[in-house]
C-alpha positions in Angstrom: -19.2 -4.6 -2.0 -18.5 -8.3 -1.8 -19.6 -8.6 -5.4 -16.6 -6.5 -6.5 -14.2 -8.9 -4.8 -16.0 -11.9 -6.3 -15.9 -10.3 -9.8 -12.2 -9.8 -9.8 -11.3 -12.8 -7.7 -11.4 -15.2 -10.6 -8.8 -13.4 -12.8 -5.4 -15.1 -12.9 -3.7 -11.7 -12.9 -5.5 -10.8 -9.6 -4.5 -14.2 -8.2 -0.9 -13.6 -9.0 -1.0 -10.1 -7.4 -2.7 -11.6 -4.3 0.0 -14.3 -4.0 2.7 -11.6 -4.3 1.1 -9.6 -1.5 0.6 -12.7 0.7 4.2 -13.8 0.2 5.5 -10.2 0.7 7.1 -10.2 -2.8 6.7 -6.4 -2.7 6.6 -3.7 -4.0 4.1 -4.6 -6.7 2.7 -2.5 -9.5 -0.4 -2.7 -11.6 -0.5 -0.8 -14.9 -3.0 -0.4 -17.7 -6.2 -0.2 -15.6 -8.5 2.8 -15.2 -9.0 4.5 -11.8 -12.0 2.7 -10.6 -10.4 -0.6 -11.5 -7.4 0.4 -9.4 -9.7 1.1 -6.6 -11.4 -2.3 -7.1 -8.1 -4.1 -7.0 -7.0 -2.3 -3.8 -10.3 -2.8 -2.1 -10.4 -6.5 -3.0 -6.8 -7.1 -1.8 -7.4 -5.3 1.5 -10.7 -7.0 2.1 -9.5 -10.5 1.3 -6.2 -10.3 3.1 -7.2 -8.0 6.0 -4.3 -5.7 5.3 -3.8 -2.1 4.5 -2.2 -0.6 1.4 0.1 2.3 0.6 -0.7 3.7 -2.9 1.2 6.3 -4.8 -0.8 8.2 -7.5 0.5 10.0 -10.5 -0.9 13.4 -9.4 -3.2 15.0 -6.9 -6.4 14.8 -8.9 -5.9 11.1 -9.5 -5.2 10.6 -5.8 -8.4 12.4 -4.9 -10.5 10.3 -7.2 -8.9 7.1 -5.9 -9.6 8.1 -2.3 -13.2 8.9 -3.3 -13.6 5.6 -5.1 -12.2 3.6 -2.2 -14.4 5.5 0.3 -17.5 4.8 -1.8 -16.6 1.1 -1.6 -16.4 1.3 2.1 -12.6 1.4 2.5 -11.4 4.5 4.4 -8.5 6.2 2.6 -6.3 9.0 3.5 -4.9 11.6 1.1 -1.5 13.2 1.7 -1.1 16.1 -0.8 2.4 16.8 -2.1 2.6 20.1 -0.1 2.7 18.0 3.1 6.0 16.5 2.0 7.8 19.7 0.9 
């Protein structure tokens, strides 16, 4: 999936997010992108920086889709449903 990282790597917004993660200026938020694009951003950051990510989704269906998208890209993801926290 290197082509995904290369495709997004040239965007200035991605560069700013990558810099924020590298300098630990966290937490960071990304808004206005679709689910698969969220997965691409997470995948690319984790791949380029050799780090893991903690992601909070809006609801369980979104979290399931995000986990599936990340898994399809080769990045293992864990899903913790709300019921595990209540």
